[in-house]
N, C-alpha and C positions, 0 to 999 in steps of 0.2 A: 564789721564794716560800717563806716559812717553813712548815714542816710544821704542820698544825692543832694537833697535840698540844702543840707548843712554846709556843703562845700562853698556855696555862694553866700551864706550867712543871712542875716536879717538886715533889711535896708530901711532906713528912716527916711520918710518923705516929707515934702512940704505940706503945710497945713493951711486951711482956709481961714481959721481963726488963730489968733496969736498963741493961745495956750494949747491948742489941739496938736496931736502928734499922730503919725501914721507909720506903720511898719508893714513890710511885705517880705515873704520868703520866695525865693526863686530856685528853680531846678538848675543844677550844674550842667555844663556842657559847653560846646562851642558857642560863641556869641549868637549865631543864627538859631541856636537850639534852646536858648534860655527862655523858660516859660514861668509865668507867675504861678505859684503853688498855693499861696494863702495871704491873708491880710488881717490886721487888727489895728484899732485906733484907740487913742486916749483922748476923750472929749470932755469939755467942761460940762456939757449937758447932753443927755441922750433920750430923756423921757419927759415930755412936757408936763405930765401929771405929777412928777416928783422933782420940782426945781430945787428943793432943799438938799438933794443929794449931788455931790460932786467930788471927784471926777468919775467918769464912766469909761470902762473898757467897752468898746462898741465895734460894729462892723467886722466881727469875727467871721471869717469865711475861709474855707479850704476847698480846692478843686476836688471833685469826686475821686479821681485817680491818685490823689496825693493824701488821702485820709488814712488814719491809723498809722501814721509815721511820726507822730509827735509834733507836727507843725503847729497846729492850733494851740496846744498847751504852751509851746515855746513862745509864740507870738503874744499870747495872753500874759505870760510871765514877764515878758519884756515890757509890756504896757504897765503892768502892776509895779515893777521896779522903778519905772520912770515916775509914776505917781508918788511912790514912797520917797524917792530921792528929792521930790519937790516939797516934802514935808507933810504930805497927807497921811493920816493914820488909817484911812479906809479908802477903798475904791469900790465902785458899784458896777453892776452889769445887769441887763435885763434879757430875758429869753422866753421863747414860747414854751408852754408846758412840756412838750415832748423832750426838750433838752435839759430839763431839771436834773435828772439822775446823772447825766454826764457832767454838768457843772459841779454838782456836789462831789462827784468822784475825783475831781481835780482841786478840791479844797474850797469851793465857794459855799457860803451859807445862805439859804433862802430866808428873806425877811418879810416878803409880801407876795401874795398870790392874787391873780385876777385883776391886775392893774390895767386900766385903760380898755379901749375897745377890743384889743387883741388878747386881753386876759393874760398879760405877761406876768412872769415871776421876776421879782427883783431880788438880786443876790448882793451880798457884801463879802469882801475879803479884807481882813485887817492885817496891818503890818505886824510882824512878830515883835512882841514887846510893847505894842501900843496899848494904852489904857483908855 
């Protein structure tokens, strides 16, 4: 059976900056029952301490009751595909240390730890076939 959120698909939203993109997943149901399940964005910059890295997958979030249904990985994948379609060979992401193992489990490679005041981990994902 298909996950309920997939029936509504991934929605692309308007962006504050020209090159930023945002996606959201919504639960299926009657219009009065549709609820936001998760979000992800593709931003030009997400970490002031690392202006040399671009673009970034950012603002990844899933409602507690919508977790472990593949929503976050699907939103992240969509953002990555957008970056790669724009010609980028790499895309970056930062996360708090407790999220490290989860991001590694979905294919992200940590490249820096302890960045900034929040001691974030910076990850990279490369386009297949990128040199």
